[in-house]
N, C-alpha and C positions, 0 to 999 in steps of 0.2 A: 526743481532745482531752487538754488540758493540765488537770490539776487544782491552783487554788491551797490552797497552806498559812499559815494565821496563826502565825506564830511570836512569841509574847509576851516581852516586854523580863522580865527578872527581876523578882520581887515585890521586892524590896529597893531598887529606884530608885522606888516609889511611881509610877512614870510609866509609860505605854505606847504614849506620843508619841515615834515616832524622827521626829526631825529632819534628821540626817546623817549619811549611812555612808562608809565608807572600805576597801577592802580590803587587806588586811594583806600584805605581801609575804612573812609567815610561815605563811600559807593560813588566818590567821581573820578575822573582821570587826568593824572598829568602828562602834559605833554609838552617836551622841552624841543624847539626847532632848532635847525642848522642855524640862523642868523635872526632871528624876531624874538628872542628872550622865550618865556615860560607860561605858559597857561593851564587853565583849571577847567573840566566840563563838568557841569552837574546838574542835572534835570533839565535841560538843553539851553543852559546858560554860560558865559565866557566868563573867565576874572583873568588878566595877563598881569604881568610883570617883566620888566625890562631895565636896562641900565638908569632910564630915566626915574626909577624907583626903588635902587639902589644897588641891583645886582651887577654883580663885576665886570660881565659880558654879555651880549645875546645870545652866543655862538653857546649851547648848551650841550652839554658833552655825557651827562650820565645824572640821574636822579633816583632816590634813595630815600622813603617814606618810614622812619622808627614805626613798629608795629603799634604802637597807642594811637597813631595819626597824628601825633601832636608837633611833629617836627616832618621837615623835608629838607633834604639835604641837595645842593646843586653843586654839581660838576662843570665849570666855564674852561673857555682857553685863557682866561685871567686871573684863576684861582676856585675856591669853594665859597659856595655862600650858604647862609641856615636861614630857612623860613621860617619863624614861629612866631604865635601869636601875632600872625600880622607883621611883624617887622624881619628886617634882612640886616643878618648880619656877615660880611665879608671876610673871609682869611685868604691874606695876599701878601704882599710884601714882608716881612718880619712875622709872619706868621708860625713858619718852620715845615713850612712843605718845600723838599727837594725841588720843586718845580711849580710854576702856577700853571702849566699846561696838564690842567687835569682831567681823569675819565672813568676811572673805574671807583666805585663808591661799598662798602661791605660794613656790616655790623658784625663784629666781633668779641668773642667773649677771651678775654687775654689771661696770660698765667694766674692772675688774682680772682676771676670769674666775673670781671668789670664788663660788661659791653662797652667797646670802643670802637669810633667811626675809623675806617681804615681809606686810606685815599690813595688811587693809582696815579702816577703821572709819570712825563716823558723822562723822568730820571729816577725812578725809582718810586718807593712805598713811605707813607707816615700816617700814624696813629694820634687821634686826637686824645691829649691826658689836658683834663681843665679845660683853659681856653689859646694851647699852644698846641702846635703838633709836632712830633717827635720823629726823626728818620727813622726807617725801618731798615736794615740792611740787608741787601737783594743781590743774587749772584750774579757777577761781574756782564752777563752777555746782557743783562735786560737795562743796565745803565744806559742812557740814551736812547731807549725806545719806551714808547708810551706801553701801562698797562692797561690792555683794556677792559678787564673783565675780572673780577676777583667772586669766588662762591667759599663761605664759611660750610664746614660739614667734616662728620668725619673722614680722617684720614684713611689711607690703607692700613693701618693699625690698629682704628678705631680711636686715635686719640685727636684731638678736635685739630682741625687743618685748615689752611686756606690754600685753593684753588686758584692759579693767578694764569691769565691767558693773555702774551705780551705779542706784538709783533716781529720782536723781536728773539723770540725762543717758537721753534714749529710747533713743541708740543705743550701741555698744559703742565705749568711746575706745579709742587704741593710744597706746602710751608705747614709743617708742624707746628703748632702753636703750645 
């Protein structure tokens, strides 16, 4: 048989509740905690980030690393952060997000073929254009309900699509892009 091993988060996080995880293309593991910030494990060593380092919140709800491994997008209950070149950039009030209560993160090729970040919030979706977010219209029944997850893939008819899971709708929804 197999043996399970418990791997505690670093004590500096003051939390041992891993909420989201993302494998890194660089070989490590990103871990977002419920209330202790962000951690990265590689070669048996941890590195951590929290509000003391510039994150908008220590409550991490979503992680997305870009395919080149150069950028990590972080969804929190107080906006979205970008970790790039060791620096954190926050997108909060005034950034164009329909709500700072964010969770789902997805890279999507838009109608022009440009890859853009999509963010699911508790009040709809937004797409990053340049350094600002613009609201993406969603069905009425999703407003006021957090978008929990998004996946970009071919849709039912083979066109680019965004699949959306939300606590405001019992079945996955499909947005053809």
